[in-house]
C-alpha positions in Angstrom: -4.2 4.4 14.2 -6.7 3.2 16.8 -6.0 0.5 19.3 -8.6 -1.6 17.6 -7.0 -1.3 14.2 -3.5 -2.0 15.7 -4.8 -5.2 17.4 -6.8 -6.4 14.4 -5.7 -9.0 11.8 -4.6 -7.1 8.7 -3.6 -8.1 5.1 -0.2 -9.8 5.0 -0.2 -11.0 8.6 -0.1 -14.5 7.3 3.1 -13.8 5.2 5.1 -12.1 8.0 7.7 -14.2 9.7 7.8 -14.8 13.4 9.1 -11.8 15.3 8.8 -9.4 12.3 8.3 -5.7 12.8 4.7 -4.5 12.1 4.6 -0.8 11.3 1.1 0.7 10.9 -0.4 3.8 9.2 -4.0 4.9 8.6 -5.8 7.8 6.9 -9.4 8.8 6.6 -11.0 9.5 3.3 -14.2 11.2 2.5 -14.7 9.0 -0.7 -16.6 5.8 -0.6 -14.6 2.6 -0.2 -15.1 1.4 -3.8 -13.6 4.7 -5.1 -10.6 4.4 -2.7 -10.1 0.8 -3.8 -10.0 1.8 -7.4 -7.2 4.3 -6.6 -5.3 1.6 -4.6 -5.3 -0.4 -7.9 -3.2 2.4 -9.4 -0.2 1.1 -7.5 0.4 -1.1 -10.5 1.2 2.1 -12.4 3.1 4.3 -9.9 4.1 4.4 -6.2 2.1 7.6 -5.3 4.6 8.6 -2.7 7.7 10.8 -3.1 8.0 10.6 -6.9 11.5 12.1 -6.9 12.7 9.2 -4.8 10.7 6.2 -5.9 9.4 7.1 -9.4 12.6 8.5 -11.0 11.2 12.0 -10.8 8.1 11.2 -12.9 4.8 12.4 -11.3 2.4 9.6 -10.4 -0.7 9.9 -12.6 -3.5 12.1 -11.2 -6.2 10.5 -13.3 -7.2 6.8 -13.4 -5.4 4.7 -16.0 -7.9 3.5 -18.6 -8.1 -0.2 -19.1 -6.1 -1.1 -16.0 -8.6 -3.8 -14.9 -9.0 -5.4 -11.6 -6.1 -6.4 -9.3 -5.0 -10.1 -9.4 -2.6 -12.3 -7.4 0.8 -12.4 -9.2 0.5 -9.0 -10.8 3.5 -6.7 -10.7 3.2 -3.7 -8.5 5.6 -1.0 -9.8 9.1 -2.3 -10.1 9.9 -4.3 -7.0 6.6 -5.7 -5.6 3.9 -8.2 -6.6 0.4 -8.9 -5.5 0.5 -11.8 -2.9 -3.0 -11.7 -1.6 -6.3 -10.1 -2.4 -9.9 -9.7 -1.2 -11.3 -7.5 -3.9 -12.6 -4.1 -2.6 -11.2 -4.8 0.8 -7.6 -6.2 1.3 -4.4 -6.1 -0.7 -1.2 -7.7 0.2 2.0 -7.1 -1.8 5.5 -8.4 -1.2 8.9 -7.8 -2.5 9.7 -9.8 -5.6 12.0 -12.8 -5.0 15.6 -11.9 -5.2 14.9 -8.2 -5.2 16.1 -5.5 -2.9 12.7 -5.6 -1.0 12.3 -9.4 -1.0 11.9 -9.5 2.8 9.2 -6.7 2.9 5.5 -7.3 3.0 3.0 -4.5 2.6 -0.7 -4.7 3.5 -3.5 -2.3 2.6 -7.0 -2.4 4.0 -9.9 -0.3 2.8 -12.7 -0.1 5.4 -16.0 1.8 5.4 -16.0 4.7 7.9 -18.8 7.1 9.0 -17.4 9.9 6.8 -16.5 7.7 3.8 -13.7 5.2 4.2 -10.4 4.5 6.0 -7.2 3.3 4.4 -4.8 1.3 6.5 -1.2 0.5 5.5 1.1 -2.0 7.2 4.8 -2.4 6.5 6.4 -5.7 7.8 10.1 -6.7 7.8 12.4 -8.9 9.8 13.5 -7.3 13.0 17.1 -8.1 12.5 17.6 -7.7 8.8 20.7 -6.7 6.9 21.4 -3.0 7.4 20.1 -2.1 3.9 16.8 -3.9 4.5 16.2 -2.0 7.8 16.9 1.3 6.0 14.6 0.5 3.1 11.8 -0.8 5.4 11.9 2.3 7.7 12.1 4.6 4.7 9.1 2.8 3.2 7.1 3.5 6.4 7.6 7.3 5.9 6.9 6.9 2.2 3.8 4.8 2.9 2.3 7.7 4.9 2.7 10.0 1.8 1.3 7.2 -0.4 -1.8 6.7 1.7 -2.6 10.5 1.9 -2.0 10.9 -1.8 -4.3 8.0 -2.7 -7.0 9.3 -0.3 -6.8 12.8 -1.7 -7.1 11.5 -5.3 -10.0 9.3 -4.4 -11.8 12.4 -2.9 -11.2 14.4 -6.1 -13.2 14.0 -9.3 -9.9 13.2 -11.2 -10.3 10.2 -13.6 -14.0 9.8 -13.2 
């Protein structure tokens, strides 16, 4: 993560509470931004992280899901999140569904053009002094987000689903 990226306004900043932690990740991708964005939309189908932990052992699809359509505010993102903000092709904000175990977590994704293709940024936000289970889930999600970002970038670079 560059200093410029870390200091920039990213998706979900407007939903994070005062004093919340802001944990950043970023990966480069040789695919164009529009292809990477299409794969980011697959989060509605599966988490694309450590499937044994967060997908009940089922492998996240390695081809695009036909008929999935564009992302929209209010859509469910896998079991515990929903789309909270969206700039199509560029920014995606998701948050834990109200009353759920991840209710105090906000995730932001930014797809940016880069010289070699694109860059995918991920941001995890959570209260700095949450209940112990919230802290564990948020820090675990940070590790899982790194895996998620690299998986999505790899799939966007492949010919799968095209």
